[in-house]
C-alpha positions in Angstrom: -46.1 -70.3 79.3 -47.7 -69.2 76.4 -47.8 -65.4 75.6 -50.4 -63.1 73.9 -48.0 -60.9 71.7 -49.2 -57.6 69.5 -47.4 -57.6 66.3 -47.7 -53.8 65.0 -47.1 -54.0 60.8 -47.3 -57.7 61.6 -48.6 -58.4 58.0 -45.3 -57.0 56.4 -42.3 -59.4 55.4 -40.4 -59.2 58.6 -43.5 -59.0 61.0 -45.0 -62.3 59.2 -41.8 -64.3 59.7 -41.7 -62.7 63.5 -45.5 -64.2 63.7 -44.4 -67.4 62.3 -41.8 -67.8 65.0 -44.0 -67.1 67.9 -46.6 -69.1 66.7 -44.1 -71.9 66.6 -43.1 -72.3 69.7 -46.7 -71.7 71.1 -47.7 -68.2 71.4 -50.7 -66.4 70.4 -50.2 -63.7 68.1 -52.5 -60.6 66.9 -51.5 -58.2 64.3 -52.4 -54.9 63.7 -51.8 -53.9 60.0 -53.2 -51.1 57.8 -52.2 -53.4 54.6 -51.3 -50.8 52.3 -51.2 -51.4 48.9 -47.5 -50.2 48.0 -46.7 -52.9 50.6 -49.2 -55.9 50.7 -50.8 -54.9 47.0 -54.7 -56.2 47.2 -54.1 -59.2 49.2 -56.8 -59.5 51.8 -54.5 -61.7 54.1 -50.6 -61.6 53.5 -49.4 -64.7 52.2 -47.3 -66.6 54.8 -49.3 -64.9 57.8 -50.4 -68.1 59.9 -53.9 -69.0 60.3 -53.9 -69.0 63.6 -53.0 -65.5 63.8 -55.8 -63.0 64.5 -55.3 -60.0 61.8 -56.7 -56.5 62.4 -56.9 -53.9 59.7 -56.2 -51.0 61.0 -53.7 -48.1 61.1 -51.3 -47.7 63.7 -52.4 -43.8 64.4 -55.8 -44.7 65.1 -56.0 -44.3 68.8 -58.9 -46.6 68.9 -58.0 -49.5 66.7 -54.5 -49.5 68.8 -56.7 -49.3 72.4 -58.8 -52.2 71.1 -55.4 -54.5 70.1 -53.6 -53.7 72.9 -56.1 -54.8 75.1 -55.2 -58.3 76.5 -52.1 -58.8 75.2 -48.2 -59.5 76.9 -46.2 -57.6 75.1 -45.6 -55.9 71.9 -43.4 -55.9 69.3 -43.6 -52.4 67.4 -42.8 -52.9 63.3 -45.2 -51.0 62.1 -43.8 -48.0 60.1 -43.1 -46.5 56.5 -39.5 -48.0 55.4 -37.2 -46.4 52.8 -34.6 -43.7 52.8 -35.5 -42.3 49.5 -38.8 -41.6 49.7 -39.0 -40.6 53.3 -36.9 -37.6 52.0 -40.0 -35.9 50.0 -43.1 -37.8 51.5 -41.8 -36.3 54.9 -45.4 -35.8 56.6 -46.5 -39.6 55.6 -42.7 -40.7 57.5 -43.1 -38.8 60.1 -47.1 -39.3 61.0 -46.9 -42.6 60.9 -43.5 -43.5 62.0 -43.3 -40.9 65.3 -47.2 -39.9 65.4 -47.9 -43.3 65.3 -45.4 -44.7 68.1 -47.0 -42.1 70.3 -50.2 -43.4 69.7 -49.0 -46.9 70.7 -47.5 -45.9 74.0 -50.8 -43.4 74.5 -52.7 -46.2 74.6 -50.0 -48.5 76.4 -50.3 -46.0 79.8 -53.8 -47.2 80.1 -53.0 -51.0 79.7 -49.3 -51.8 80.3 -47.4 -54.6 78.8 -44.5 -56.7 80.1 -42.3 -55.4 77.1 -41.9 -53.6 74.2 -39.4 -54.4 71.2 -38.9 -52.0 68.5 -37.7 -52.4 65.0 -35.3 -49.5 64.7 -32.8 -49.2 61.8 -28.9 -49.3 61.0 -29.8 -45.8 59.2 -29.7 -43.8 62.7 -26.2 -44.6 62.5 -25.6 -42.7 59.3 -22.0 -43.5 58.3 -20.6 -46.4 60.2 -17.2 -45.8 61.9 -13.9 -46.1 60.1 -10.1 -46.6 60.4 -7.4 -44.1 59.0 -4.3 -45.0 57.7 -3.0 -43.7 61.1 -4.6 -46.7 63.1 -7.3 -44.0 64.2 -11.1 -44.9 64.6 -13.5 -42.0 63.4 -16.9 -42.2 64.4 -18.4 -38.8 63.1 -17.3 -39.3 59.3 -20.3 -37.1 57.2 -20.3 -37.4 53.6 -19.2 -34.7 51.6 -20.6 -34.1 47.8 -18.1 -35.3 45.2 -15.9 -32.5 44.0 -16.3 -33.9 40.0 -16.5 -37.1 38.6 -13.5 -38.5 39.2 -13.3 -37.5 42.8 -13.7 -40.7 45.0 -16.9 -42.2 46.6 -15.4 -43.2 50.0 -14.9 -40.8 52.8 -11.4 -39.3 53.0 -9.3 -37.8 56.1 -7.8 -34.9 56.9 -5.1 -35.2 54.3 -6.8 -37.0 51.7 -6.0 -40.5 52.1 -9.1 -43.4 52.3 -11.1 -44.4 54.9 -12.0 -48.1 55.7 -14.9 -49.1 57.3 -14.7 -51.3 60.8 -17.8 -52.7 62.3 -20.2 -50.5 64.1 -21.2 -50.8 67.9 -24.0 -49.3 69.3 -22.1 -47.0 71.1 -21.5 -45.0 68.3 -23.6 -41.7 68.5 -26.1 -41.3 65.5 -25.7 -39.3 62.7 -29.4 -38.8 60.9 -28.5 -38.5 57.5 -32.4 -38.9 56.2 -35.8 -38.5 57.4 -36.4 -42.3 57.5 -33.2 -42.5 60.0 -35.0 -39.4 62.0 -37.9 -41.4 62.1 -36.8 -44.5 63.3 -34.4 -43.1 65.8 -37.3 -41.1 67.2 -39.4 -44.5 67.9 -36.3 -46.5 69.7 -36.2 -43.3 71.8 -40.0 -42.6 72.9 -40.0 -46.8 73.5 -36.6 -46.4 75.9 -38.0 -43.3 77.6 -41.8 -44.5 78.1 -41.9 -48.1 79.0 -39.7 -47.5 81.9 -41.7 -44.3 83.0 -45.1 -46.5 83.0 -43.5 -50.1 84.5 -42.8 -51.5 81.1 -40.0 -53.1 79.9 -38.4 -51.4 76.2 -35.9 -53.1 73.8 -34.8 -51.6 70.8 -33.4 -53.5 67.6 -31.1 -51.6 65.3 -32.0 -54.1 61.6 -29.4 -54.3 59.1 -30.6 -55.3 55.6 -33.5 -58.1 55.6 -33.9 -60.5 53.0 -35.9 -63.2 52.0 -38.9 -65.2 50.4 -42.2 -63.1 51.0 -40.5 -59.4 50.3 -42.6 -56.8 48.5 -41.1 -57.6 45.1 -43.3 -54.3 43.4 -42.4 -51.8 46.3 -39.4 -49.9 44.7 -38.2 -48.3 48.5 -37.7 -51.8 49.8 -34.9 -54.2 50.9 -32.2 -53.6 48.0 -32.0 -57.8 47.4 -36.0 -57.3 46.9 -35.7 -54.5 44.1 -33.1 -56.6 42.4 -35.4 -59.7 42.5 -37.8 -57.7 40.8 -35.9 -56.0 38.2 -34.2 -59.4 37.2 -37.5 -61.1 37.2 -38.8 -58.8 34.8 -35.4 -59.2 32.7 -34.1 -56.0 33.6 -30.5 -55.5 35.4 -30.4 -53.8 38.8 -29.8 -50.7 38.9 -27.1 -49.6 41.2 -26.5 -46.3 43.0 -22.9 -45.1 43.8 -20.1 -47.1 42.1 -21.5 -50.4 43.7 -18.6 -50.8 46.1 -21.0 -50.0 49.2 -20.8 -52.2 52.1 -23.7 -53.8 53.5 -24.3 -56.5 56.0 -27.5 -58.8 54.8 -29.4 -61.1 56.9 -31.9 -63.6 56.5 -35.2 -62.8 57.8 -35.9 -66.1 59.8 -32.6 -64.8 61.9 -34.0 -61.5 62.6 -37.3 -63.2 63.7 -35.3 -65.0 66.1 -33.4 -61.7 67.2 -37.2 -60.5 68.0 -37.8 -63.7 70.0 -34.7 -63.5 72.1 -35.4 -59.8 72.6 -38.5 -60.3 73.8 -37.5 -62.9 76.2 -34.0 -62.3 77.6 -34.3 -60.2 81.3 -30.8 -58.3 80.3 -32.4 -56.7 77.2 -34.8 -54.2 79.4 -33.4 -51.1 78.5 -31.0 -52.1 75.9 -30.4 -51.8 71.7 -29.2 -54.3 70.0 -27.6 -54.5 66.3 -29.2 -57.5 64.4 -27.5 -58.3 61.3 -25.7 -61.3 60.0 -22.2 -60.7 60.7 -21.0 -60.7 57.5 -20.7 -57.6 55.0 -20.7 -57.5 51.0 -20.5 -54.8 48.7 -23.6 -53.9 46.5 -22.3 -55.1 43.1 -21.1 -58.8 44.8 -24.4 -59.2 45.9 -26.5 -58.2 42.6 -23.8 -60.8 40.7 -24.7 -63.1 42.9 -28.6 -62.6 42.9 -28.6 -62.7 39.0 -26.5 -66.4 39.2 -29.1 -67.7 41.8 -31.9 -66.4 39.1 -30.2 -67.6 36.3 -29.9 -64.3 35.0 -26.0 -63.7 35.0 -26.3 -61.8 31.9 -28.1 -59.3 33.2 -25.1 -57.2 34.0 -26.0 -54.8 36.9 -26.1 -50.8 35.7 -24.0 -48.5 37.4 -25.8 -45.2 38.2 -22.9 -43.2 39.1 -25.4 -40.9 41.3 -26.3 -40.6 44.6 -29.6 -40.6 46.4 -30.1 -37.7 49.3 -29.8 -39.5 52.5 -28.0 -42.8 51.6 -24.7 -43.6 53.3 -21.5 -45.1 51.7 -20.4 -47.8 54.4 -22.3 -49.2 57.6 -21.3 -52.7 58.8 -22.5 -53.9 62.5 -20.9 -55.0 65.3 -23.2 -57.9 66.8 -21.1 -59.0 69.3 -23.3 -57.4 72.4 -26.6 -59.2 70.3 -24.5 -62.0 70.7 -23.1 -62.0 74.2 -26.1 -60.7 76.2 -29.3 -62.4 73.5 -27.5 -65.3 72.6 -27.9 -64.2 69.1 -26.8 -66.5 66.4 -27.5 -65.9 62.5 -27.4 -69.3 61.2 -28.5 -68.6 57.7 -25.8 -69.1 54.7 -25.9 -66.3 52.5 -25.6 -68.7 49.3 -28.3 -70.7 50.7 -30.6 -67.5 51.3 -30.2 -66.1 47.7 -31.1 -69.8 46.2 -34.6 -69.7 48.4 -35.6 -66.4 47.6 -34.6 -67.1 44.0 -36.5 -69.8 43.8 -39.5 -68.0 46.0 -39.4 -65.2 43.4 -39.2 -67.9 40.3 -43.1 -68.5 41.4 -44.1 -65.0 41.7 -46.8 -63.8 39.1 -46.9 -60.3 41.0 -43.7 -58.7 40.4 -43.8 -55.0 38.7 -40.9 -53.5 38.2 -41.2 -49.7 39.5 -37.5 -48.9 39.9 -37.7 -46.5 36.9 -40.4 -44.8 38.3 -39.2 -44.3 41.4 -35.6 -42.9 40.3 -38.0 -40.3 37.8 -39.7 -39.3 41.0 -36.0 -38.7 42.9 -34.6 -36.8 39.9 -37.8 -34.5 39.6 -36.7 -33.5 43.1 -33.3 -32.9 42.6 -32.6 -35.8 45.1 -30.4 -37.5 42.8 -27.0 -36.4 42.2 
């Protein structure tokens, strides 16, 4: 039976993909989004948002707008958030206000108008460093990054005897190690959801998302996903900038796979009260990904610039164990990475509005002493 679903932040990159998937299966979709310029530019209605979607412009912190948006809906997918580790370390009040106060405003409205289920977008950033295995075979859960002692010191964390630790897939049971304001706010969002939903007869689910990519990303936002930042640089004839040494490992998941995960989390009875990792199940180094994207965009000559510096709040390695989502949700990421890069490259080639703001963002971080 068709449902009416509210997507907060639904005009964003992931939100539009979720909206398309919901509309395709026959659901009614309402979107509440503030349409901020950093993400959306000057468009009144973002490209890729289906015509069938009811779009309401409003701030997640506006109690009246949120109360009106939740009226008559069956479930909520909560995506509204400020996104970006680096920016969160100096725009602290804005990130906390939008992400955490905004989630509180949403639940204040839902207390009066409960829905069946709320699915919130959390983040892999809540883990801090992922799990590691040492030379002795023992798995380390509480690995903390330490400042490098000098330019020749290793980037990777070491064990007690100075031997390198090896990253291994991180499951949901790993305790959070919050390394940035962004991570703190995402953890608060998921905890508010899982705490308040059952207290008022609703069901809550949290999806910890890894690095989503695909057509439709905000190419002019220097704090968005790393593939969009790299694509914007390449599109403007500049080399991608990679912090540290480029060997940090990440999981990149195509946005349509992410959208399917939200639909599964919305529907599966077993998901209530649970947290799930959502990624592709394949990890790659950032340096490798930059080179592959350069080839896909026809710019293999633009060799990535290795900054040799780390940003405050960044982690070294975190790769997901997605077995829980696979077993309990039936989640099966289907998009091949090479195909996904070609699709992204083709879309970027058609874009006129892709302002490169990476240097501007880097100067801001440098000015505030957040890069070392």
